[in-house]
N, C-alpha and C positions, 0 to 999 in steps of 0.2 A: 693297318695290318702289316705284319712282318713280311708276308709273302703271299703268293697266289693261293697256296693250299690253306692258309689261314682264312682267306676270304671264302674258300669253298666250305670250310667248317662253319664259318659264320652264317653263310647262306643256308647251309644245312640246318643250323640251329633255328633260323627264322622259319623254315618250312616245317620243321618238327614242332616248334612252338605253336605255329598257326594251327596245325592239325590237332594237336593235343588240347589247345585252348578251346577250339570249336567243340570238341567232345565234352570237355568240362562244362562249357557254357550250356550246352544242351542237357547234359545229364545232372549237373549239380548247381544250377543257377538258383540261388536263394537270396541274392543281395538286392538292395533297393534298386528301383528302376533307374534312378539317376546314375548310379554306379554301373549298372548293367549296360546302359547306353554308352558310357565311356569305354567299357570293356569291348563292346561290339564295334565301336569306332576303331579302337586299336587293332582288333582282329581283322577288320575290314582293310585297314592299311597294310597289315602284314600279308593278307590274302592278295592284295593288288601287287605287292612286291613279288610274292611267290609265283603268281600266275604270269606276271611280266617276265620273270626270270625263265620260266618254262618256255614261253613263246620266243624270247630272245635267243636262248640256247638252241632250241629246235630249228629256228631259221638259220642261225649261223652254222650249225653242224649238219645241215641238210645234205651237203655233198658227201659227207662221211656216212650217211644213212644212220645217224645216231640221234635219238631224241634226248630230251633233258633227263629223263629217268635213267636211261642207259648211261648217260654222261656221269651222273652222280655215282653210279655203281663203279664205272671204270676209274673215276678219280679216287674212290675209296680203295680199290684194288691196287692202284698205283702207289698209294701211300702205305697201305697195309698188305704186304705180300703174303701170299699163301694162306688165305682165310677160307673158312667153310661157309656154306649157305646159311646155316643157323646164325652165325655171327653177323653176317650181312643183314639178315632180317632184323635181328635185335638192334643193330646200329641205326637202321632207318625206321625202327618201330613199326614194321609191317609184318604181315604173316608170311610164312615160308612159301606158300603157293604163289604169292605175288612176286617174290624174289625169284622163284623157280622159273616163272614165265619170262622175266627179264633176262635171266642168265641163259635160258634156252635161246632166246633171240640173239644175244651177244655171242654165244657159241656158234650158232648158225652163220653169223656174219663174220666169224673168224677173229673176234676181238679177245676172247677168253678161251682157256682150256681148263678141263677138269681132270685131275689125276687122283688116283686112290691114295689115301693117307697111309703111309707105311706103318704107322703106329695103331691105326684103327681102320681096318679094311672096309668097313661099312661107310666111312666118311670120304667125301670127295673134297679135295683142296682146289680152290678156284684161283687162277692166276692169269695175268695178261699174256697174250701171245705177242709176237713181234709186231703184228699189225696193231694190237691194242696199245703197246708201248709207243709206236710211231704216231698214234693219234693224240697222245698226251700234249704235245707242243701246241697243236691247234686248240685243244680244249683249254689249255692254260691261257692262250691268247684271248679266247672268247670270254673266259672268266675275268681276265684283266680288263677287257673292254667293258664288261658288265659292272665290274667293281668301280671303274672310273665313272660310269654313268650314274649309278645309284648313290655314290658317296660324294658326288660333285657338290662343293660348297660346304662340306662338313670337315671339321678339324679332326686331327688324329685323336684328340681327347674325346670328341663326340662319338667317333667310330668305336673307340675302345669302350666307352661307357655303354653304347648300344650293344656291343658284343657281350659285355658282362651281364647286362640286363636280360637279353634273350637267352643266354646260357642258364641263368638262374630260373627264368620262366620255364624253360624246357625241363630242367631238373624238378622243379616244383610240380609241373603238370604231370610228369611221369610218376612222381611220388603219389600224387593225388589219385591217379588211376590205380596204382598198386594197392593203395589203402582202401579203396572202395570197391 
């Protein structure tokens, strides 16, 4: 990976791919049992990675009172300045209510602020506060530590291939849900 933010995007792709593939398996499973077992094993492995990432991040960020869901939103806001709630929900492929709850918690904790969009008064722009920006270094360190743990023993080529594969899977899964 080129940098820590790339690994954040990669892990985000893994999480998104897992959730979308689980939906597809439940909703659209029509393949032979042998193939289905293979798919389930892959999804199980991705699930283990996703759950482990959640636990790892939550433990490491306990002193900041940030959980892994809040961390992913803060990392997105750090990379994409001045976004609205809808774009955050679309990015993570979750409903607006879920993001609203997370944003409310982050605002109460002082990590984000909401300001009225000058071009559209009904829209709120979400951005990091100084406290949110200050927490980025710690989050990047946690991400780097996680990155080193999960990719230990893998070559750069293997990591790049895995990233490409999960990115394609996420796109395909999203497309499959949109078509059905």
